[in-house]
N, C-alpha and C positions, 0 to 999 in steps of 0.2 A: 473259244465263248464269244459268240458276238449279241451279248446281252449290253442294256444301259446299265453295268455296273452289278456286282463286280466284275470286273474286266481282267483280262490276262496281264498277268505282273511279269516285267521283264526278269530273266535268270539274275541278272545283276544287281536288281533291287533286293530281290530272294535273299541271295547270299550274304547281301548287307547286314540285310536282318538275322543271320545266323551268327555273327559276330557275339562275344561274350558279353551277357550284361553287366553293364555295370551300375554302381549306386547312383541315384538320382542327386544326392546330396554331396557326392565326392568329386574332387577337382575333376574327374574324367567326363564328368556330365554338360557342366556349361559353355566348354568350348562346342557341342555339338548342337546345342540347344542355340546360340550366336549364328552358327553357320546356316541352321534351319531357318532362323529367323532373318538372316539377309537376304536368305534364297526366295523365302515365301514374299517379301516386299516385292521382288522383281517380277515374280509370276502373276502376284496381285496386282502389278503398277500402281503401287500406292506406297508414300513415307510412313504409314502409320501402321502400329502394330497388328498382328495378325495373332491371334489367340490360338491353340492348338490345344483342346480338349480329347479326350479318351473316350470318343463317344460315335455313333453315327451323325450323318448330317442332319438328320432329323435333331439332334443333342443340340448341334449350332445354333440351327434357325430358333429352337425352342430359348436356348440361352439368349439370343440378342432379342429377341422378345421381350422377355421376362426382366432383363436386365435395362430397359429401359422404357419401362412401363410402370405404371402402379393401379391395382385394382379400380377398377372405374373410367379408367382411360378409353379414349376413343382411339379405334385401329380401324383402318380399311384395309381387306383380304378380298381381293379379286379369287372365284371358285370357278375354275373351268377345267375340275381334273381333280384327282386323288391326293393331291399335294396342295393344291389351293385348301380342298376341302380339309386336310390336317390342318393346316395353320389356323383354320377359322374355330377348328376343335381346342387346339391348344389355347388360343385367346380365350376363350369360354371357358375352359379350366381353370385360370388365371383370374376370371371374375372382371375382363374387360368387356368394354360395350363394343362388340364386333360389327364393323355395317361390312356385311359381304356382299360383294358384286359378284352375282350369279350368272353364268353364263354356259352356252352349251358347251360340251367336252369337244374339245380340237379348236376354238377359237381362242385368238390370243387375247391377252388385253392387251388396251392401246392407251396410250398418252391421254388422247379426248377423255375415254372412260374415267382416270385416274382425275385431270384436272376438273371433271364434273363432279365427280366425287368431294374433293377438297372444296370447290366451290360451295356444296350441301354441308360440308363437315371440317370447318376451318380448325377448328380445334382438334382434329385426329392428331395422336401423338407420332403415330408411323405409318407407314405403308410397307405392307410385306408382299412382296411378287415373285413367283416362279420365273426364272428366265427362261428355261424351259421346264413346261409339264411334261414329266416323265410318261406319265399314263399316257398321253396321246401323242409324243412325240412333236409336242407344238413349242414355238419360241415366241417369245413379244420382245418389243422394242423396248428394250431397257435405258438405252440412251436419251431414247424420247422421254421416258418416263423420269427419270434425273433430271431434264431441262425442266419440267414441271415442279418436281418436288424441291429442287434444292435450294427455291428463293422463295421457299416458305418456311415456317417454324416445322414442316412435319419433316419426321427421317425417312429414308428409303433405304428397310433393309430387302435383298435380294437373296434368295433361296436359289442360287447358284449350284446347287448340290449335283445334279447330273452335267450341267451346263459348262462350269469352269474350265478353261484351255479347249474346249470344243466352239465355245462362241466366243466372241469378241467382249473383252470386257474390261474398259478403264477407268478402274476405281477412282482416282483421282481426279484424272481429267474430266470425268462426267459428273462427278459429285455423288456418288452412291456412298451412302452411309456407312453400312454393313454389309460386306458380301461373304456369304456362308459358303462352303463345299464343304466334301469328306473325300477322304483319301482313294476310295475304291473304283474313282471314277479314271477322269484322264491325269488324273495325277500318279496313275498307273502302279498306285501300292495296294497291299491286302486291305479290307475292310477294318478298320478300330479307330482311327483319326478325323475328327471334325474340326472345320478352321473357320474362323470367323474375323475378316479385319475388320477395324473402329478406328470411324475419322474422327477427329479432334469433336464435331457438332454433338456426335454419339457419344462421346467418352463426356462431355458436357449434358446432355440429357441423362444420363445415369445415376449426376449427384443427387437427384431430385428423385428416381426410381424407387416405389416400395414394393413391388412384385415379390411374392416369397422365394427366395432362389437360397442355395448354398454350394452346390457342387457345380452348377451351372451358371453361377454369378461371374459375368464377364470381368468386373471390377475386379475380382480377385486375381485373375491373370494378367491384366494389367498392372496391378500392384507389382504382383510377382517379379513381371521384367525388373524393375527396378533394382530388385534384389538378385538379378542374373536366376533368377529359377524359376519353379512352377509351384502353384498353390497346393496342388495333391501329386502323388506319385503319377508320372506320365508312363505311356506305353514305350520304355524307351527302346527297345528293339525296332519298332515301326519308325523311331525317331532317325534310327541308323540307317533304315530302308528309304525314310525321307531325304537325307542327305544324298544318298545315291540318285534318286528319283530327282530330284532338282537339281542335281549337275547336270542330267541327261534331258529335262526339259531347258535349261539354259544353254545347253549345247546348242540344241536343235533352234531355240529362238522361239518367243511367245508367239509371235504373229504368223510364223512357219506352222507351230502347231495347230493354230486357228486355222488358217489355208489349208492343211492337209485335212484335218475333218471334214472342211466344207466340200473338198473336190472328192471323198470318199463318199459323203452323203449325196452329192449330186450323180455320185456313179450309181449309187443305190437306186434314186429313187428315178434315176433314167432306165434302169434296168426293169426295173417293177412296171414301170408304163409301157416298156416295149412287150412286156411279157401279157400284156392286157388288163391290168390291176390297177387300183386306183388307190392314191392315197388317203389316210382320215385325215391330217389335218389340214387347217386350211392356212396355216403358216408353218411348212414343215423345219423343225430344226436340223443342226449338224451332228446332233447327237446321238439320234436314233429316227430311221424311218419306220414310220407306224403305215402299215398298208391293209388296205379290206380284203379278209378270204373271199375268194371266190364261191358263186353259187356252187352246191352241190361237193364243194373240199370242207371236212371237217376240222376242226385245229388238233383232234385228239389224233387222226392217223396222219396229218399233215405235221405236227410237232413230232409223232413217233419215227419217223420217215429220218426225218431231220437228225434225232437222236442215235438213230441205228448206223449214221454215219459219222458220230464222235461229234455233231453240230448241236452247242445250245443257243437257244433264243427266248424271247419272251413272247407270253401272249398276252391281251386284253386284261383289263382289272373291271371289277364291278359288272356294269351293265354291258361291257365290252368284251366280258370274256365268252370267248369261240366263236367272238367277229372279226376280230382283228390280230395281226402278227406283228412282233416289235424287232428290227433287227440293226444292230449297230455294228461300228467299226470304231467303240471309242478307247479310246487309251492307245497302246504300241499296237496299232495296226498298221499296214501299208498297204499299195497297188496291190500286191497277192492275196493278200485277205480279205480286199474287197471282192476280186474275182470268186476267192473262195466261197465267199457267202452267198452270191449271185450264182453259182454253180449250183451249190447245196440245196437253193430254194427250188432252182428248176428241175432238178432230181424230184424233191421231196413233190412239186407239183404234178410231176409227170405219173408217181407214184400214184397220187390220189386221182387220177382220171383226167386232170386240166390239159386241157386241148392248146398246144402250143406248137412250134417248131424250135428243138431242141438247138440251145446257141445263142436266142435271139437277146436275152437279157445280159448274157454275158459279150456278145458285141456289143449292147448300146452301153453297157459299164465301160468297156476298152476305147470306146469311142471317146467318152470322158476323160479317160487316165491316160490317153494316149499323149495328151497335152503335157502330160509332167515332165520334166526332163529333172535328171537328179543334181541338182547344184544347189549352191546354199540359199539362194530365194526360189527355187524350184517349184515348190509347191504356191507360193505368192502368185508366180507367172499363169502357173496353173489355173489358180482361183481365179484369176479377170480372166483368163482365156476361157474356162466353163461357165462363167455367170450366167449366160442364156440357156443352159443346159439343164435342165428338170429343175 
C-alpha cells in the first residue's frame, strides 16, 4: 500500500493488538493508558494531555472545533482542498460563523493570509488549518502560522491527520493549541483512533464553549485523565497496538522519522520529474506526492496496471478525479519501498504507452536515496544532503 492512509501496519503492531482483551475499568488497563499517554506526549512534543478517541481523524478535528466554540462564534477556515472544505462544513453544521479563505487546490495556506484574516476578524475564536491537504499533497507553514496566532486570543487548531510524524510539528515550541491526527497514517496503526493534544490555552477556551457535544466533547476526556480512565469504552486492543507503535517511533526518534519521510518524498518527486511528469502541488508535502497524469494516460488503465502488480495508490478527488495520482511512502516505509513504488509507476506508465527510457525514474530516486547511510542520525544527514533535490 502506497496510499496516504491507511498504511502498511508493522507485524509487531498487529501482533500486539492480538493480545487478549482486558476490561477498561479493571486494574489491567490504567498502566496501558499511562504508558500510551507518556509516549504520545513525547511524539507530539508537548507537556499537554493528548486525548485518544475511538474515531477517525475527522472525529478528532470535529471534537477540537466543537469543544472550543459556541454557536455564532467566528472561526477562520482556509479551504484549498477536500479537507479544508470539510472543516468549513463542520463549522456550519454547528452554527458557527465560518470565514472561508478559499484558494485554488494545490496552493498552501500562508501566514500572511492568516494574519490578514485575523486583522479583518480579530474576534475569531480559532483558525483550523490542514498541515498537509491530503487531496492535493500540499503542505502549509504551520510554524509561521503559529507565530501569527499565538500572540492573539485566537486559537490554532491544526489538522495534522495525514501530516503527523511525516512533517515537522513542534507543538509546544511553536505554540500550536490543538494538534489532531489519526492512527492509520505515520503512527503505523490500523484505522480507529483519533488524537488531539490540548494546550492550556485551548483548555481555558473550552470552559466557556457551548457547542452541543457529548461523545466528541474533549472536556470529558481531559476530566477522565484525572481519574486515570477514559470517559467511554476505549478501543482496548488498539491501545495495545499503540503501545508497540509508540515504542517503535521513539526508538527511531521523532526527528529521524520526519527526515526519513522527507528524503523518501524527495526521491519520489525527483523520479517523477525524471520521467517527464509534473507535480500538482505548488508546495509539495512529505506525506504524499501528487502527480499530474500525462496526456493520453487514463487513470483507470494506469491504476489497473498497478493493481495487477499488487500495488495500491490513490487517485484524485472531486474535480481532480482521473487527472492526478497520489503516491506515498507514509509510515513504516524505507529506501527499498521508495524504489518499489517508482518501479511500479514506470511499469504502469509503459503499459499505458507513455514513452520514456525504463529505469530513468528509478535512477533519479536512487541518486537521492544514495545519500542515506544506515546510522542513528542517517536520515537527518540524508535530509540535509538532499534538500536541493526535488
